[in-house]
N, C-alpha and C positions, 0 to 999 in steps of 0.2 A: 673543508668544503669550498669550492669555488662558487664565484657569483653566478655563473651559468647553471652550475648543477643546483644551487639553492632555489633559482627561478623555476627550473625545471621540476623540482620537488613541489614548490608552491602550486604549479600548474596541475601536476598530478593530484595532489592532495585536494585540489578545487573540484575534482569530479565526485567524490563521495559527498563533499559539503554541498554541492548544487543538487545532487539527488535528495539528500535529507531535506534541503530547504525546500524543494518542489514537493515532497511528500507533506511536509509541514504546513506550507501554504494550502494545499488541496484540503487538509483537515481542517485548518482555521476557517476557511471559506465555508465548509459544511457547519462547523460550529456556530458561525455567525449568521449565515443565510439560509442553511437548510432547515427543513421542517422535520421535527422528531415524530417517528412512527414505530409502531411495533409490527413485525412481520413474521410470517411463518415460512420455514424453508420446506418447500414442496418436494424438492429432489435435488440430487447432485448429478451434474452432467459433466462429460468429459469434452474436451475440445476435439471436434471431428478432424480439424486441420492438423493436429499435433499428434503424431504417432509415436513420439518418443518418450513423453512424460505420461504418468497416470494421474495428474492433477485434477481436481474436481472443483467445478464451479457450482455453488448453490444457486438454485432457482428460488427466488423470494416472492412471497404474495403479501402486499400490504395495501391499506386503504389510504386514499387521500381525499381531502375536502374538494378539491376541484375537479379531479379527474376519476374519481371512484376506486374501483378495485385495479391495482396493477399487478402483473406477473412479469418479472424480469430477471434475467440472468445476471448475477454479480460480475463485476469485471475483474476481481481478484480470484485467482485459483490457489489451491493449497494441495499439497500432498505430504503426509496423509491429510485426509479431509478433516477440515477444522469443525465443520457443522454437520448434523445430522437431519435426516427427514422428519418433519413435524416439529423441530426445535423453534422456539420463539426467539427472535433477535431484535434488538433495538437498532434502527438505522435512522439516518438522516438522509432525506432526497431534497434534490434540486427542485423547488416548486414550479419552475418553468418546464423542466424536463424530468418528470418524476422517475423515467427509467434510469436516470443517473443518481446513484445513491452510494452511501459510505455506511457499512456495517459498523456498529459500534458508536456509542455517544460520548465516550470519554475523550478528553483532550490528547493531544500529541504528548507522549510520555517517554519514559526511559525505554519501553518495549519497542517503540519505533526508532530511537536513537542508536541503540547499541550495534545494530548491524553496520551502519554508516561509520561509527567510531572503530569498530574492528576491522572494517576495509582499510580505513585510513591508517590505522596502527600497522597492519601488515604492509602497507606502501611505505610508511616510514621505516619500518625494520629492513625492508628490501633495500632501501637507498642507503641505509646506515651500513649494512653488510657489504654492499657492492662498493662503497667508498672506503672501506677498511681493507680490502684486498689489493 
């Protein structure tokens, strides 16, 4: 492997590392500064602007001390839907902007890391195969 190929590999591998770090920082911020609450999934909605996927966004209702009852759509979608109507969820919300929240009170763990590690492994294997041809 030449020096330029090695540098290119490092730059490309920095992409999944930066993505994982961004998710980690967001989750750590909510762990440190977010307020814990229990919410109820009112319904699941699809994104009107996206005609290609069938992902569902949960609409959550929860109570805050400063702002009372909040009803907000979660910013993360899933297909198939991870949540069901009337399901109780633990969440952490930004006390300054309670419509910004993160479902799940657990710290950043293996479940969040493995997609980025898999992405990096695929990139590494691609480089390895291309160098051996």
